[in-house]
C-alpha positions as CSV (number, residue, x, y, z in Angstrom):
1,X,22.3,7.5,-39.4
2,X,20.7,4.8,-41.4
3,X,21.6,2.2,-38.8
4,X,20.0,4.4,-36.0
5,X,16.8,4.7,-38.1
6,X,16.7,0.9,-38.5
7,X,17.2,0.4,-34.7
8,X,14.4,2.9,-34.0
9,X,12.1,1.1,-36.4
10,X,12.8,-2.2,-34.8
11,X,12.2,-0.8,-31.3
12,X,8.8,0.7,-32.3
13,X,7.7,-2.5,-34.0
14,X,8.7,-4.7,-31.1
15,X,7.0,-2.4,-28.6
16,X,3.8,-2.7,-30.5
17,X,4.1,-6.4,-30.7
18,X,5.0,-6.8,-27.1
19,X,2.3,-4.5,-25.8
20,X,-0.6,-5.5,-28.0
21,X,0.4,-9.1,-29.0
22,X,2.3,-10.6,-26.1
23,X,2.5,-14.0,-27.8
24,X,4.3,-12.5,-30.7
25,X,7.4,-11.9,-28.7
26,X,9.6,-15.0,-27.9
27,X,9.6,-16.1,-24.3
28,X,13.0,-16.6,-22.7
29,X,14.1,-18.1,-19.4
30,X,15.3,-15.2,-17.3
31,X,16.8,-14.4,-13.9
32,X,14.8,-11.6,-12.4
33,X,17.6,-10.2,-10.3
34,X,18.4,-6.8,-11.7
35,X,21.5,-6.6,-9.6
36,X,23.2,-9.1,-11.9
37,X,25.0,-8.0,-15.1
38,X,22.8,-7.6,-18.1
39,X,23.6,-8.8,-21.5
40,X,23.6,-6.3,-24.4
41,X,20.5,-6.3,-26.7
42,X,21.1,-7.7,-30.1
43,X,20.1,-6.2,-33.4
44,X,17.4,-8.8,-33.9
45,X,15.9,-8.5,-30.4
46,X,16.5,-4.8,-29.3
47,X,13.9,-5.2,-26.5
48,X,15.1,-8.4,-25.1
49,X,18.2,-8.7,-22.9
50,X,19.9,-12.0,-22.3
51,X,18.7,-12.1,-18.8
52,X,15.4,-10.1,-18.6
53,X,12.5,-9.0,-20.8
54,X,11.1,-5.5,-20.7
55,X,8.6,-4.8,-17.9
56,X,5.0,-3.9,-18.8
57,X,5.4,-0.6,-17.0
58,X,8.3,0.4,-19.3
59,X,6.4,-0.8,-22.4
60,X,3.4,1.5,-21.4
61,X,5.8,4.4,-20.9
62,X,7.3,3.9,-24.3
63,X,3.8,3.8,-25.9
64,X,3.1,7.2,-24.2
65,X,6.3,8.5,-25.7
66,X,5.2,7.5,-29.2
67,X,1.8,9.0,-28.5
68,X,3.6,12.2,-27.6
69,X,5.1,12.8,-31.0
70,X,2.0,11.5,-32.8
71,X,-0.2,14.0,-31.0
72,X,2.3,16.8,-31.8
73,X,2.1,15.9,-35.5
74,X,-1.7,15.8,-35.5
75,X,-2.0,19.2,-33.8
76,X,0.5,20.7,-36.2
77,X,-1.5,19.4,-39.2
78,X,-4.7,20.9,-37.8
79,X,-2.9,24.2,-37.1
80,X,-1.5,24.3,-40.6
81,X,-4.6,23.5,-42.6
82,X,-6.6,26.1,-40.7
83,X,-4.2,28.9,-41.5
84,X,-5.4,29.6,-45.0
85,X,-7.3,28.0,-47.9
86,X,-4.1,27.5,-49.8
87,X,-2.8,24.8,-47.4
88,X,0.0,23.5,-49.7
89,X,1.6,26.9,-49.6
90,X,1.0,26.9,-45.8
91,X,2.8,23.6,-45.4
92,X,5.8,24.8,-47.5
93,X,6.1,27.9,-45.3
94,X,5.8,25.8,-42.1
95,X,8.7,23.4,-43.0
96,X,11.0,26.1,-44.3
97,X,13.4,26.1,-41.4
98,X,15.7,28.6,-43.1
99,X,13.0,31.3,-43.1
100,X,14.1,34.4,-41.3
101,X,11.0,34.5,-39.2
102,X,10.7,30.8,-38.7
103,X,10.1,31.0,-35.0
104,X,7.4,33.5,-35.4
105,X,5.3,31.9,-38.2
106,X,5.9,28.1,-37.9
107,X,5.1,25.4,-35.3
108,X,7.1,22.7,-37.2
109,X,9.9,23.2,-34.7
110,X,7.7,21.9,-31.9
111,X,7.2,18.7,-33.9
112,X,11.0,18.4,-34.3
113,X,11.5,18.9,-30.6
114,X,8.8,16.2,-29.9
115,X,10.4,13.8,-32.4
116,X,13.9,14.3,-30.9
117,X,12.6,13.9,-27.4
118,X,10.8,10.6,-28.3
119,X,13.9,9.4,-30.1
120,X,16.1,10.0,-27.1
121,X,13.7,8.3,-24.7
122,X,13.3,5.3,-27.0
123,X,17.1,4.9,-27.3
124,X,17.7,5.3,-23.6
125,X,14.8,3.3,-22.2
126,X,14.0,0.7,-24.9
127,X,17.4,0.0,-26.5
128,X,20.0,0.9,-23.9
129,X,17.7,0.0,-20.9
130,X,18.8,2.9,-18.7
131,X,17.5,2.6,-15.2
132,X,17.8,6.3,-14.2
133,X,15.5,9.3,-14.7
134,X,18.3,11.6,-15.8
135,X,17.6,11.3,-19.6
136,X,13.9,12.1,-19.2
137,X,14.8,15.0,-16.9
138,X,17.1,16.4,-19.5
139,X,14.5,16.1,-22.3
140,X,11.8,17.7,-20.2
141,X,14.1,20.5,-19.2
142,X,15.2,21.2,-22.8
143,X,11.6,21.1,-24.0
144,X,10.4,23.4,-21.3
145,X,13.2,25.9,-22.1
146,X,12.5,25.9,-25.8
147,X,8.8,26.1,-25.5
148,X,9.2,29.1,-23.2
149,X,11.4,30.9,-25.7
150,X,9.0,29.8,-28.6
151,X,6.0,31.4,-26.8
152,X,7.7,34.7,-26.6
153,X,8.3,34.9,-30.3
154,X,5.2,33.1,-31.7
155,X,2.2,34.5,-29.9
156,X,0.9,38.0,-30.7
157,X,-2.4,39.7,-30.7
158,X,-2.9,38.7,-34.3
159,X,-1.5,35.2,-33.9
160,X,-3.6,33.7,-31.2
161,X,-5.7,30.9,-32.7
162,X,-6.7,27.8,-30.6
163,X,-4.7,25.1,-32.5
164,X,-1.3,26.7,-31.8
165,X,-2.3,27.1,-28.1
166,X,-3.3,23.4,-27.9
167,X,-0.1,22.3,-29.6
168,X,2.2,24.3,-27.3
169,X,0.3,23.2,-24.1
170,X,0.1,19.5,-25.2
171,X,3.9,19.3,-25.9
172,X,4.7,21.0,-22.6
173,X,2.2,18.8,-20.7
174,X,3.4,15.5,-22.3
175,X,7.0,16.3,-21.5
176,X,6.2,16.7,-17.8
177,X,4.0,13.7,-17.7
178,X,6.9,11.6,-19.0
179,X,9.1,13.1,-16.2
180,X,6.5,12.1,-13.6
181,X,5.8,8.6,-15.0
182,X,9.3,7.3,-15.3
183,X,10.8,7.8,-11.8
184,X,7.6,7.6,-9.8
185,X,5.8,4.8,-11.7
186,X,8.0,2.8,-14.1
187,X,11.3,2.7,-12.1
188,X,9.5,2.5,-8.8
189,X,7.4,-0.5,-9.9
190,X,10.4,-2.2,-11.3
191,X,12.3,-1.8,-8.1
192,X,9.3,-3.1,-6.1
193,X,9.1,-6.2,-8.3
194,X,12.8,-6.8,-7.9
195,X,12.5,-6.7,-4.1
196,X,9.6,-9.1,-4.1
197,X,11.2,-11.8,-6.2
198,X,12.9,-14.2,-3.9
199,X,14.6,-17.5,-4.1
200,X,12.6,-20.3,-2.5
201,X,14.5,-21.4,0.6
202,X,16.3,-24.8,0.4
203,X,14.3,-27.5,2.1
204,X,15.0,-30.9,3.7
205,X,12.9,-33.8,2.6
206,X,11.8,-34.5,6.2
207,X,11.1,-31.0,7.1
208,X,9.7,-28.9,4.3
209,X,7.9,-31.1,1.7
210,X,6.2,-29.9,-1.5
211,X,2.5,-29.3,-1.0
212,X,1.5,-30.8,-4.3
213,X,3.7,-34.0,-4.3
214,X,3.5,-35.5,-0.8
215,X,0.1,-37.2,-1.3
216,X,-1.2,-39.8,-3.7
217,X,-4.6,-40.2,-5.2
218,X,-5.4,-42.9,-2.7
219,X,-4.8,-40.3,0.1
220,X,-7.0,-37.6,-1.2
221,X,-9.2,-37.6,1.9
222,X,-6.4,-36.0,3.9
223,X,-3.3,-34.1,2.9
224,X,-1.4,-35.9,5.6
225,X,-3.1,-39.3,6.0
226,X,0.1,-41.3,6.1
227,X,1.8,-39.1,8.7
228,X,1.9,-40.3,12.3
229,X,2.4,-38.7,15.7
230,X,5.8,-40.3,15.9
231,X,6.8,-38.6,12.6
232,X,5.5,-35.3,13.9
233,X,7.5,-35.6,17.1
234,X,10.6,-36.5,15.2
235,X,10.2,-33.5,12.9
236,X,9.7,-31.2,15.8
237,X,13.1,-32.3,17.3
238,X,15.1,-31.4,14.2
239,X,17.7,-28.7,14.8
240,X,17.0,-25.2,13.5
241,X,19.9,-25.4,11.1
242,X,18.4,-28.5,9.4
243,X,15.0,-26.7,9.1
244,X,16.8,-23.8,7.4
245,X,16.2,-21.3,10.2
246,X,12.5,-22.3,10.6
247,X,11.2,-22.6,14.1
248,X,10.8,-25.8,16.1
249,X,7.3,-27.1,16.5
250,X,6.6,-27.2,20.2
251,X,3.5,-28.7,21.8
252,X,2.2,-25.2,22.6
253,X,2.6,-23.9,19.0
254,X,0.9,-27.0,17.7
255,X,-2.0,-26.6,20.1
256,X,-2.4,-22.9,19.1
257,X,-2.5,-23.8,15.4
258,X,-5.1,-26.5,16.0
259,X,-7.2,-24.2,18.2
260,X,-7.0,-21.6,15.4
261,X,-8.3,-24.1,12.9
262,X,-11.2,-25.0,15.2
263,X,-12.3,-21.4,15.2
264,X,-11.8,-21.1,11.5
265,X,-14.0,-24.2,10.9
266,X,-16.8,-22.7,13.0
267,X,-16.6,-19.3,11.3
268,X,-16.5,-21.0,7.8
269,X,-19.7,-22.9,8.5
270,X,-21.4,-19.7,9.6
271,X,-20.3,-17.7,6.6
272,X,-21.5,-20.4,4.2
273,X,-25.0,-20.1,5.6
274,X,-24.8,-16.3,5.3
275,X,-23.7,-16.2,1.6
276,X,-27.2,-15.7,0.2
277,X,-27.3,-12.4,2.0
278,X,-24.1,-11.1,0.4
279,X,-24.2,-8.6,-2.5
280,X,-24.4,-10.1,-5.9
281,X,-21.7,-8.8,-8.3
282,X,-22.1,-11.4,-11.1
283,X,-24.7,-13.8,-12.3
284,X,-22.9,-16.4,-14.4
285,X,-20.9,-17.6,-12.7
286,X,-22.4,-16.6,-9.4
287,X,-20.3,-14.1,-7.5
288,X,-21.0,-12.3,-4.3
289,X,-19.2,-9.8,-2.0
290,X,-19.5,-9.0,1.7
291,X,-18.3,-5.5,2.5
292,X,-18.4,-6.1,6.2
293,X,-16.3,-9.3,6.0
294,X,-14.2,-8.1,3.0
295,X,-14.9,-11.5,1.5
296,X,-15.7,-12.7,-2.0
297,X,-17.7,-15.8,-3.1
298,X,-17.8,-17.6,-6.4
299,X,-19.5,-20.7,-7.6
300,X,-19.3,-22.8,-10.7
301,X,-20.3,-26.3,-11.9
302,X,-17.7,-28.5,-13.4
303,X,-18.0,-31.7,-15.6
304,X,-16.1,-34.1,-13.3
305,X,-16.5,-36.1,-10.1
306,X,-16.2,-34.5,-6.7
307,X,-13.0,-36.4,-6.2
308,X,-11.6,-35.3,-9.5
309,X,-12.5,-31.7,-8.8
310,X,-10.8,-31.9,-5.4
311,X,-7.6,-33.3,-6.9
312,X,-7.6,-30.6,-9.6
313,X,-8.5,-27.5,-7.4
314,X,-6.6,-28.4,-4.2
315,X,-3.9,-31.0,-4.7
316,X,-2.9,-29.9,-8.2
317,X,-3.5,-26.2,-7.6
318,X,0.1,-25.2,-8.5
319,X,-0.2,-26.8,-12.0
320,X,-2.7,-24.2,-13.2
321,X,-2.9,-21.4,-10.6
322,X,-0.5,-18.8,-12.0
323,X,-1.0,-16.5,-8.9
324,X,0.8,-19.0,-6.6
325,X,4.6,-18.8,-6.8
326,X,5.5,-21.5,-4.3
327,X,3.8,-23.5,-1.5
328,X,5.6,-25.6,1.1
329,X,4.5,-27.6,4.1
330,X,6.3,-26.5,7.2
331,X,4.9,-29.0,9.6
332,X,2.1,-31.6,9.7
333,X,-0.2,-31.0,12.7
334,X,-2.5,-34.0,12.5
335,X,-3.9,-36.3,9.9
336,X,-6.0,-33.5,8.3
337,X,-4.2,-30.3,9.3
338,X,-0.9,-28.8,8.3
339,X,1.1,-25.6,8.6
340,X,2.1,-24.2,5.3
341,X,4.0,-21.2,3.8
342,X,2.6,-19.7,0.5
343,X,4.4,-17.1,-1.7
344,X,2.1,-15.4,-4.2
345,X,3.1,-13.9,-7.6
346,X,2.9,-10.1,-8.1
347,X,-0.6,-9.0,-9.0
348,X,-2.3,-6.1,-10.8
349,X,0.5,-5.9,-13.4
350,X,3.1,-5.6,-10.6
351,X,1.3,-2.9,-8.6
352,X,1.0,-5.5,-5.8
353,X,4.3,-7.2,-5.2
354,X,4.6,-10.8,-4.1
355,X,3.2,-11.6,-0.6
356,X,4.3,-14.2,1.9
357,X,1.6,-16.1,3.9
358,X,1.9,-18.5,6.9
359,X,-1.3,-20.5,7.0
360,X,-2.9,-23.4,8.7
361,X,-5.1,-25.5,6.4
362,X,-7.4,-28.5,6.8
363,X,-9.3,-30.9,4.6
364,X,-12.6,-32.4,5.7
365,X,-14.8,-35.0,3.9
366,X,-18.4,-36.0,4.5
367,X,-19.5,-39.5,5.3
368,X,-20.3,-40.3,1.7
369,X,-16.8,-39.3,0.5
370,X,-18.3,-37.1,-2.2
371,X,-18.1,-33.8,-0.4
372,X,-15.0,-31.8,0.6
373,X,-14.6,-28.8,2.8
374,X,-11.1,-27.3,2.5
375,X,-10.2,-24.5,4.9
376,X,-7.2,-22.3,5.3
377,X,-6.3,-19.1,7.3
378,X,-3.3,-17.3,8.5
379,X,-1.9,-18.2,12.0
380,X,-1.5,-15.6,14.8
381,X,1.3,-13.1,14.4
382,X,3.0,-14.7,17.4
383,X,3.5,-17.8,15.3
384,X,3.9,-16.3,11.9
385,X,6.8,-14.1,13.1
386,X,8.7,-17.2,13.9
387,X,8.9,-18.0,10.1
388,X,11.3,-15.4,8.7
389,X,10.1,-13.6,5.6
390,X,12.6,-13.1,2.8
391,X,14.1,-9.6,2.4
392,X,11.7,-7.2,0.7
393,X,8.7,-9.5,1.0
394,X,5.5,-8.2,2.7
395,X,3.7,-10.7,4.9
396,X,0.0,-10.9,4.0
397,X,-2.8,-12.2,6.1
398,X,-5.4,-14.7,4.9
399,X,-8.8,-14.5,6.6
400,X,-11.2,-17.5,6.6
401,X,-10.9,-19.0,3.1
402,X,-13.1,-21.9,2.2
403,X,-13.3,-24.3,-0.8
404,X,-16.4,-26.5,-0.8
405,X,-16.9,-29.3,-3.3
406,X,-20.2,-31.1,-3.6
407,X,-22.0,-33.3,-6.1
408,X,-24.4,-31.4,-8.4
409,X,-28.1,-31.9,-7.5
410,X,-29.2,-31.0,-11.0
411,X,-26.7,-33.3,-12.8
412,X,-25.1,-36.1,-10.6
413,X,-22.3,-36.4,-13.2
414,X,-21.1,-32.9,-12.4
415,X,-19.6,-31.3,-9.3
416,X,-20.1,-27.8,-7.8
417,X,-17.1,-25.7,-6.8
418,X,-17.5,-22.9,-4.2
419,X,-14.8,-20.6,-3.1
420,X,-14.9,-18.0,-0.3
421,X,-11.8,-15.7,-0.5
422,X,-10.8,-13.4,2.3
423,X,-7.2,-11.9,1.9
424,X,-5.5,-8.9,3.2
425,X,-2.4,-8.2,1.1
426,X,-1.2,-5.4,3.5
427,X,0.6,-2.4,2.2
428,X,-0.8,0.9,1.1
429,X,-3.1,-0.5,-1.6
430,X,-6.3,1.4,-2.3
431,X,-9.3,-0.8,-1.5
432,X,-11.1,0.3,-4.7
433,X,-8.2,-0.8,-6.8
434,X,-8.3,-4.3,-5.2
435,X,-12.1,-4.5,-5.5
436,X,-12.1,-3.5,-9.2
437,X,-9.6,-6.3,-10.1
438,X,-10.9,-9.1,-7.8
439,X,-13.9,-9.9,-10.0
440,X,-11.7,-10.4,-13.1
441,X,-9.2,-12.4,-10.9
442,X,-11.9,-14.8,-9.8
443,X,-13.2,-15.2,-13.4
444,X,-9.7,-16.0,-14.5
445,X,-9.2,-18.4,-11.6
446,X,-12.4,-20.4,-12.5
447,X,-11.6,-20.4,-16.2
448,X,-8.0,-21.6,-15.6
449,X,-9.3,-24.4,-13.4
450,X,-11.9,-25.4,-16.1
451,X,-9.2,-25.5,-18.8
452,X,-6.9,-27.6,-16.6
453,X,-9.7,-30.1,-16.0
454,X,-10.7,-30.2,-19.7
455,X,-7.0,-30.9,-20.7
456,X,-6.7,-33.7,-18.1
457,X,-10.1,-35.2,-18.2
458,X,-8.8,-38.8,-18.0
459,X,-7.3,-37.9,-14.6
460,X,-10.2,-36.0,-13.1
461,X,-13.3,-37.7,-14.5
């Protein structure tokens, strides 16, 4: 019994640390595949398995379980102290479980039921890591049955005060909320996350090159400045097996991609001119939104050169952008354009699973070499369907996305970063849920870029 109490105390403390102070819990390198065998939690780390930490959804569920028993205790205290002026005697009468009329005069048994329910749920879902809803179904069923019997004995015409009613209803409601949360929220989100986590496909050095390593600083004007038409032709003739089941780049597909980018370039220039007419959603940094275009715009000034800002925001994007899981170049199309595949990380605390994008992107520079216009948008479905998506991964669509970098007019030593984002993540995601989180996402995006530049000032000055 003492050992079980110690374990429960460890579980409660680690839940609080993990939920409110994420940095307090040690980070471990894990394999996200739930299909693999899990290690057994140790006494020192009851919330950490050898292969996988606890999901945020499960942590929140356990917090609700703790709130359940805490609310029951609070309502019981309120009910007891309002019984009579001699509340010490009232407390003794409440906790006397051997009293003959205990069910008729005391609500302490509801507290006991809530405590036992919470203890069972903590042991099953925090310590043993059960991935089935049966334990919470049993606790909810037992609670419902006991409360129904309790109501028959306890409530009478003379015993019908408000606090007992609240306590009975709160315990009954919390039990059913837990039953609803676990299978339809916690376990469903965990399964969705598992399906979205994929292994990055193997690549050949000549076919799928890393987006952030194939250029040098001297080649910043174009992502593919050193590629040639001969290289493109040779790449297109590689057999499908060598390209790891990716499609062959035919002349017709290449033309469609380039035509698509030409349209994107024209639309991007029109939207940049129309940005002042968009709805303002934030002043510092400037942020705007177009409901018609479903596009967002943000702008911030950085203390670095335009070239340094381009290198940090575009070439070294994967070093600081935690929202991108992997980016690979499928084919170079010309000296400034390339066909890429991007896999995003789960968003909104796992509510939006990873998405897979097949985009065409282009980098343009002005004549002075101090201005950059970076464009990317998804290709037509006829082309994107040729790139197989991994099992369980939803293919998203990027609209016209623009990154514009210019020298600051107010301070020539600084540079201005402008970002127009237009993305459709697909799936049954409420638009209001996406809109409510996009502003904080863009703020975090700009702050992460600023921190990265500040930490590597020698490289980007």
